N, C-alpha and C positions, 0 to 999 in steps of 0.2 A: 503494500498500500504506499508506505514512504517514497517507494523508490518510482511508481508511477507517478504519485505528486512531483517528486523532485523532475521527472522528464517534461511533465506538465509545464512546473514553474520557468526550467532551464529554455523551453521552447517562445514562452511569453518575452523572456529574455532577450532572446536571439531577435524576433518580430520587432519590439521595441529599439533593436538597436539599428534597424532599417526605415521605421518610420514613427515620431514619438508621438504624432496625431492620425493613427491610425481610427476609422470610421466604427462609430458605436453597432453599427451594424453588425460588424466581423469581429464581435466582442465574443466571444466562448460563453456559452449560456451556461448556468449553474442551475442546477436538478437537486432536488431534497428530499430522500426518503425515508420515511418513518415506520420501522416496523409494529409489530401488534407485539401483544403483551399483557394484557389484561391493564390492573390498576400503573405496573408497572411504567406502562407509557406515557404517563404524564411525566416521567423524566424529561420526556423530546421540550416542555417547554423552556426547558431552560437553556437547549442546545440552538432554539427560535431566537432567544431572547440574547445569547450571544452573538449568532448571525444579524440581529438586529442594530445592536450596540455597536457591531464593528463596521455597518452602512455595508453590508454586502446585500444584494439585488437579488432575490431568487427568483428565476423565470420560469419554474416549472417544479411541484412537489407530489410525489405518491405517497401512499400510505395505504397500510393493512391491519383491518380490526381497529384499535385504541389510535394506533398512530392516523386510520383515515381520520377519525373524531379531530385529534390535532389539526393533522394537515387540513381539511375540508374548512373551520375555521379561518385558518391560516390564509390559503387560499382565495377565501371569498372576502377576505379585508380585516380580520383582526390581526391586531396587532399580537406579539407575543408578552408583551407587559399586560395587554386585556384579554388575553386567554388566561394568563396566570390567575386575574383579578377574579374572573368568571368560576375557575377550577377550585380555587381557594372556598369560595360563597356555596359549592353545590353542595347539597343534601346527597352525597352518596348512596347511602343504603336506601333512602328511596330512592334514589333514580334508578336503581338497578333491582329492583325488586318488585313484586305483583300489586304491591300496595299505593292504594292513594293517598292522598292526603286526608287525614280523618275529615278534615276544614269541605272539604267537596262532597261528604256524605250528608244523603237525608240524615235530620234529625233522628227520627224513629228509628232508625238503621243501627244507628253510631254502638249504640249499646252492644250491637251483637259484632260490630265488624274488625275484626281481626283477634278473636276471641278462640278460637280451636285451632287444638295443634292440625289436624288430620279434616279436608272437606272433600268428601268422595263427590261425584257429578252422576246424576242420574242418566246415563246415555244407554241407548237402543236397550231398553228395559232392563239395567243393572245399572249397579254403582261400577264408577271405573275407579281404577286406582290413580292419584294425583301424579301426574307425569315429571313434575317439578321444575316445568319450562316456564320462562317468565317470558312473558308478551313481550313486557319494554313499551307500555303504554307511556310512563313516564318519562321515558330517555325520548320514545318520539315526540314528545309534546314540547321538550325542551329541545331539541335540535330543531322540529318547526320555526321557538322560537328564537334562534339566535340563529336561523338559517334565511330567515324569512326575507332580507335584505334580496336576495337570488332568488326568490319563488317565481318570477318570472324568466329568468337563465336558464333554459335546459341543455347547453350545450357547455359541457365543461369547461372546453377550451376558452369559453369567452369569459369567468373569472378573472378577478386580479391578474393572478397565478393559476396558470392553465392548473388542472388535476384529472389526477388519476386514482381508483382505490381498489384494490383486488378481493371479489369473494370469490365462491366456490358452487361451482354449479353443483345441486345433491344427487341427480341422478346420473353424473359421470365423470364426477371428481374432478372437473376440469376448473383451471384456473379463467375465472371470468372478469377480463378489465372491464371498469365501470367508466366510462367519459360521458357521457347523456343520460336524460329525462331527469326526473325526483333524484336532488341531493341527498333529498333526506332518507327515499327509502334506500339510495344506493351506500349510503355512510351504514344506515340499519342493518344493510346485507352483509356488508362486510365484517362486523363486528359480531352476527350471528353465532357463537361458540352454540357445536353443536351440544345435546342432552342442559343445554342452560340456557341460549334462548331460543325462540320458536324460528323458523327458517322465513325465509320474506318471498313473499311473489314477484319479482320484478322483471318488467317486457316478455313474460309467458312462460319463466323461466325461476325454478325455487330456487334460492340461493342461502347457502352458509359462510361463515366466518374463510373469509380466504387464508387466512393461517396454516390453514391444514394442508394447502400445498405452495402457498408464496406468502412467504410472514414478510418476507424482507424487497420488496419489488425497485429492484438497484434497475433491472433489464428494461421496466416500461419508463422509466425517469432516460435511458440513453435513448429508447424509441422515441420519444416525445422531443428528442434533439438535445439532451444536454450533454456538454464537452465536458464539465467538469461535478462530480457528482460526491456532495455532503449524507455520508449515511448514518444514524444513529438507530443503533439497534439495544433495545433493553430484553430482548429475549435470550435467557439463558441456555438453551438448546436441550439437547435429552439428556435426562438424569442416566448418573452413575449407580450401575445395577447394584450395589449395594444402598442406595437411596430411592429405590422402588420397594415399597414397605405395604401396598395396600393397594387394592384393584383399581381401585379410581386412579392408581398412580399406572398402572397396567397398562389401562385403557389410553389412558393421554398419551402414555407413552408408544403406544401402536398408531396413534391418532397420528400423533407428529414427526413419524419416522419419515414419510415425504419431503414435510417440511424441512427437515431440519437436513435433509440433502440439497435441498435447492437452495439453501441459505451460503452452505458452502460455494456455490457455484457464484451464487450474488455478491459476496464478500467481496475478492477481487476485481469486481468491475469499480469500487469507491476509489475516489482520489483521496476523498478524507475519509476513513472510516471510524466509528465511535461507537464500543462496546461500553455499555453503560454497566457497573458493575452494582445491582439490585438483588443480590443474590438472598438475601436476609428479607425481602418481599418475594410474594408470592401472587399471580394475575388478577388474585380476590382482596389484595391487602387495602380496600379503600379506606378504609378506616385508620391507614397511616397516608394518606393520602398528601398531604403537606409534606412529613417526611419526605414523601418521594420526589413530591416539586422540588424539594428542598437541594434533595441530592442532584437531579437534575439543573439545577444554579448552578451549582460549587460545579460539573462538570463542565457546563458553559464558561464561568469564569476562567478555568484552566484552558481551556481552549481559543479564548477571547482571541489572545495575539495571533494564534495563527490565523484566524478570519480577519483580523485588522491587517495583517500581512497581506495575505491574498485582495484584499479590497484595494488597499493601498498601490499593489501592483499592479491589479487590473484599471486603475485609474490612471495612473501615470501612462500605462500604455496606450489606452483606448479612450480615454478623457473620461470625466467623474458622470455620474448618470444620476441624473433625476429622481431621488426615491419619495414619491408622496407618501405624508404620513397620515394619511386617512385613505385608504385604499376601498371601504365598505362604499357601494350605490348611496349614495344622496336620494333619500324622497322625503320631502318638507312636511309630509302628513305619515308616513310611516303605520300607514293604516291602508286598510283594501277594503271599495263597495261591494260587495255578493250581490249579485242580481238574482242571482239560479243555484241551486243545490239538487245534486242528486244523493240518493243513499242506497248504498249496495249492502245484502246480507241479512238484509233481516226476516226473521222466518216466525218469532214467537211475538215480535212489536209491532206495531203499526209504524211507518214514516211518520203522521201528525205524533205521536206519544213520543217517537224520538226527537222531535225538532221542537215539540212545544216544550218537554226536558233539559232541553238546552237555551232556550228562547229564545231560536234564531230568526230573524227577519232579514226579510227578503230589501235589497238598495239602502242600505244601512253598511257603517264603513265600521272595519273592524281592527283592532291591535291583532300581532301576534299573540297577545299575552290575553286578549279578551275571548279570543277562539280557543285556546288551552285552558279559561276557565270555562267554558262552554261545554264543553269535552270533557270536564272532569263532573260539571254539573250532572252529565249523560250517564257516567259513570256510575254518579253518584248515587243512580237509582236500583243497583246492583244489578239491571238486568245485563249489563255490556262489559264483556270482556277485555275488546280492544275496541279503540275507536281512533281511526288515522285518517288521515284527509288530505287533501292536493288542492293547489287551485290552476286553475286555468284562465289564463287570462283572454279577455272577449276584445272583439273589436271597439268596442266603444270605450277601452278602458278600464269595467267592470272587471270580475272575475265571478266564474262558477265553482264553486265548491264545490267536490267531489268525496264523502264519506265513506271508507269501505269498515264495516263495521262485522264483530264476533261476538255473539250474543254467548251469554253463560247458560248453561242447562237452568231448568225452573225448578228443579227438584235435588237438593245436597241432601245428603248423611252427615252432619258434621262430631268430632269425637275429640275430648279433651281430657287431660288427667289435671288432677289437683292434689295438693296434700299441705295441709295447714295443722298445727297439734291442738288449734280450737276441736276442726271439723272431722278431720281425720282425713283419710286417703278416699279420695273417690275418684269416678269415669263417669265423664259428664257427656250424655248422647243425647243430638239433639238430631231434629229431622225440619229442614225450612222449604217451603215451598211456593212459588208463587204464580199467582191466576189460578191454582188448583180448582176453584168454583165459579169464583167471580174475579171478571177481569181488572185488573191493575191494584192488587191485592197481597198481602204476605199473609200465608199459615205458618207457627212453629209449635213444636213440643220438644221438651227441652225434660231431660231427666237425669236426676242424679243417684247415682245406686252405687254405696258404697255406707260406712259407719252412719250417718246419717242421713234421710232418706229424702228427697227434693225433686218437684213436678211442677212445671209451669205449660202452661198452655195460653197460645195466643192468636187471633186474629185482628189486620190491619188491615184497612181500607182506603186505598188513598182516592181523594176527592178533589175536584178544580180541574182548572186546563192546564196546571203543572205542578201542579199534586201537592196543593200547598195545605190543604187540610187532610188531616187523617183520624179516621173514627177507627178507636182500637178497642176489644173486647179482651178478657181473660181472666182467668184464674190459675191460681198459684198456691201450691200445698209445702208447709216446710213441716219436719220434723228433727228437733235437735234434743241434745243432751247437755242439759246446762249444769254448769258448776255455781253452788252459790258459794258466798266469803262470807270471814266474819273476821274482822282486824287484820285484811289482807291476806287469812289464811281460808283454804278450804276446807268447806264446814258440811257441802251438802252435795246431793246431785237430783236436777228435776229434770224429768222429760217434758220437752214442748212442742205443741202441736200448733200449727197456725194455717190459717185455710183464707184466703181473698177471692170477690168475686168482685171484677173493675169493668169500667166502661169510662170513655172519656174523648172528648173531641179536642183535637189540639189546630193551631193555625201556624205554621212555620212563616214569617217574615222574610227570613233568607235561610240558607244552608245552617247557621250558627243558632239561630233565634225562635223559640217556638212557647206562643201562650195557648191557654185552653183550660178547661174545665171539667170536671167528671164527677163518677158515684162510684164507692165502692162498698161492700159489704164484707166485714172481718169476723171471723170466729177464732178464738182463743181457748186454749186449754191448760194447765200446768199440772203435772202430777208427779209427787216427789217418791223418787225411786232410794233416795237414803235424805234422810230429812234434817233437817239443820235447826239453830237456835227458833226461827222463824219457819212453825210448820204451814205449807201455804197450796192448799189444792181446790179446785173446780175448773170452771168455765166463762166466760164473756161471749159475747156477740153484741155486736151493734154497727150501724148506717152511719158514713161521713159522706159529705159533699164536698170538696175542694175545687179552688181551681190553682193555676201552677204557672209558671214561666221556665223555660230550660232556657241557658245559653251555653252554648260549646263551641269556643273556636279552637282548641288545642289543635297540634299538627298530625297528632299519631293517639291511638288509641292505649300503648304499652311506654312506661317512661317517656310522656311527651316532654318537648325543650323548650317549647313556647306557647300561650294558648290561657285561655279562662274556661272557667268551666262551673256553671250557675245554677242549682237547684233548690229552686223556693216553691214553696207552697203551702197555702191558709186553707183551714179546715174547719168545718162544722162540725161536728160529731155531735150524733143525737140520741136520744135517749139509750141506757145501755140496758142488757138483759143478762146480769152476773150469776153466777151461780156458784160464790166461791166460800170458802171454810177458812177462817187464819184462825188458829187454838191461841196463839201467843198473839195479841195488839194492845194499843196503847189505848184504845176506847174500846166500851162496851159492845157484847155481839148485837146486841138489838141496833144499834147505830153504828155497821160498820163501814155498811158499802151503799154508795150515790149512786142512783142512776139519771143525774140531771144532767143535761147536755151542755156542751163547752166549747170554744174557741180551742186552736191549737196550728201553732206555727212552725213549721220546719226550713231549715237553709243552711244549705250548702255550701262552700267556696270556695273553689280552686285556681292558685295561678301556678305559671310558670314560666321563668325568663331567663335567658340564658345570659352567665356571664362568661365573656374570650371563647376561648374554641372548647372548652369541655367542661365548664360550670352549669348550672342551672341553680337559681334561687322558686324554693318553694312554698309556699303560703297557703294559707288553710286555714276558714273557718264555719265550724258547724256550729248548729243553733236548735235545739227541741223545746219548744216552750207548749207549756198544759194549761191556760187561763182559768181560773178559778178550779182549780181539778181538787176539791174536797170530797177525799171517801170517795173519789173513782179509783180503780184498779184496774191489771192488765193492759195499761198502755203507759208505761213508763219508758224512758228510754234506758236503755243499758249501755253504762262504759267501759270503756278497754279494748284491746289489742290492736293490732297495724292494717289489718285488711279489713274491708267492711262485707260481713258476710249474709247477714239478717236483717229483719226490719226492726227500727227504734234504736238501731246501733249508732251509737257515737266513739268513733277509735278515739284512742287516749292512748299515748307513747309512753309506758313506763306499767300499765298494768295489763293482765289478763281477759277477755272478754266475759263481761257479768260479774265484773269489781263491785259494780255497784248498781243502782238503779235508782234514777232523778226523776222528778217532774219536769224541772225545768235546767237545763244545761246549755254554755256555752262553751265553745273550745275553742283554743286561737296557737295553732302552729305554725312555724318556722324551719325551714332547713333548705341545707343547701347538697346538693349533690355534682358528685364531681366523677367524671368517665375517667378512668383510668388505664383501662387498655381498649379495644373494643368488644365492646357488648360486656364489659365490667367496670362495674361502679362502687363507689362508697357515699352513703348518702348519714347525712346528720344532722337531725330533729330534735326540737325541744318546742316546749307546749305548755299550754297552763289553762284550767278548765276550772268553770263556776259554777256552782251545784246553788240551789234553794231559794234564786234571786225573784223568781215570779212566786211559785208554790211550794208547798214542801207537804213530803207525802209522810201518812203518819202511819204507815206500816216501813216505810224502808229507813235505816240513817244512814249519813252518809257524811263528809266533811263537805265545807263550805268551798272550800279552793283544794286543788290537785296539780302539781307541776309534776314532770316527768322528762325525761330523753332519752332514745334511741339510736344506735351507732348499726347501720344496715349495709351487708356488704351482698350484694347484687353479680352475679351473671346469670347473661341471657341465652339459653339453647332453645333446642329443637322444644321443648317441652314448655316451653315460656320462662317468664324471670326466676332463679332459685334464690331465696331471700335469707338470706341466717342474719339474726339481730342482737343485740344485746341491749334489754331495757333497764334503764331505772327511775323510781319514783320519790322525792322525796319524801313522802309521809310516810310509804313502805318502808323504806331503808334497804331496798332487795332489789341484786341485778337478778334478771331472770332473762332465759332464753327466749327466741321467736323463729319459728322455722316456718316459710311458705313455697310452696312451688306450684308455678301454674296458674291460671286467671280460673277464681271462684265459678262458680255458679252463677 
């Protein structure tokens, strides 16, 4: 490589001796080739920044897989500095998952979203095993936003820098050079790693990652006309035999035999070959994106003198070149007028439903960000697995938008596992079906099988042009074994049964806010298995009417980084029908229980705010107040625990579930979560709780003020978060452990 570059440089000197003012037209063209390599491809940014800093003009660019992503952005006009800023801001976990942001999901669907470990679709009269294939919806939308400035350009030679990317024809195994068509689809094809991303239909061919056959496409830069080629290669090649230790590594090793052989022929074609050493990272190390970018920047700094020397030599021989600072196509509006649309791939839903769900209007202007939000709105109905679009320019300067849609199956079986020290181990089985009896509806049934039995069934009916009204009817039954406490020590064991029937109507002003009203019937029974100092036995039932407001702007269901969640409810509890025996009470048995109606307020507030790259500040307020709660029974709030598990629970860091019961509670919590490594977190919490400030129970005694703390280590794995906590309460003066695995019922 050094010899080839020396010969090229020597020839330039000979030419310069004959004429110091050669025409720029005879200036040797420079090509840049960027290899694939998954997350490691982010290091290419540092090489491009060094090229930009040296004032070296790139005439052609080729790339494969992640190299095609970085290369396409550079080719259409983004500077390396801008690409770096974009790469550091991107949420790679979200972009490369099958999940949408929770903010785009319909409010009524958020509680069920991303909750189960396995989801089995009903296809061809049977439940199909999950493929593990990523559709890349969010990735496609991000490409659509970033590459919007060239949506009218279908010939890649007409970009600011002519561009090629490489894909593989899945039917023939041949390399396919993509130089025209939809740039978004071309790039997505080039990085469609088999068994990870779905294949892409492109000009009648089904394409997957080009890295299978040509991961380092130097040949293509030469064929475009490059006389000098700078090649950045982040791939490590095949593993040594002693490093191949599992089936997945064997499959990858076999899959890339051909690519490894091809790369050996491509490397000698480079004039400047840059092997970036990233052996400690893998293709999937997107959680370490910033570290990989930094490694690329360091490599670029080392190469800068070499690039600068080449640029100065070429300028001395051929004259300086004008390199525009802003190569992106300029558009004052940065928006497109949609005059018509086409929707392909619908079977279970209508075109009208699809268009209404995204609220698309013709003869209106839309920015790429607005189009992405609309696609996410449609995906948020849970009817669609993937929605991609392309823009076809029309003679009148408007555009026709063409949607290619892949629908979700209407029925899914879902499975989750959960363990908690309070509720024990359980399997959670769910069956969800859409449009089962009535169009635009969802029916579900969920069963918790384990040490505690739970069941829930619900029918949700969407109403309105854009489904912004929802009528819900449902029932739930819970059976728990509850430990009772006396002076913070276990003193008894109760069996609690709870049954409710609920009906409500909600109106969603947007995807993050719902208001409504409803009524529910509740039945509760307590039966002592091991009696405590307060022997409490019997049942109660009552009817409640309520109004509610819910807001949820969290970015994800599990361990959100930003957003708010508010659940507020005002109740009127009608006359009760209590049949309860309390053998030891502070009042006489004749006047123990009241059946008078009373008002009730429930409020829960959660806030998440990012701090720096890895930190998140957590804030939580929980309030439950029974007004005029005099000698009423069985509707108190249970205090304790770190995980919300059952109705009327107020979580409190420092105590176990059911440590105290109170008719009026207010809890305030502040915490800080730090991401130590990918999927690994450490969370510290402190909270204070106030009791008895509105109503006081004649049957339960509890302190007016409690304070406590918790430190939690979390690892997110296939079964959900594994949480191991140590808690301490100032009043009990005890340190206790707490373990939770997975997402509860």
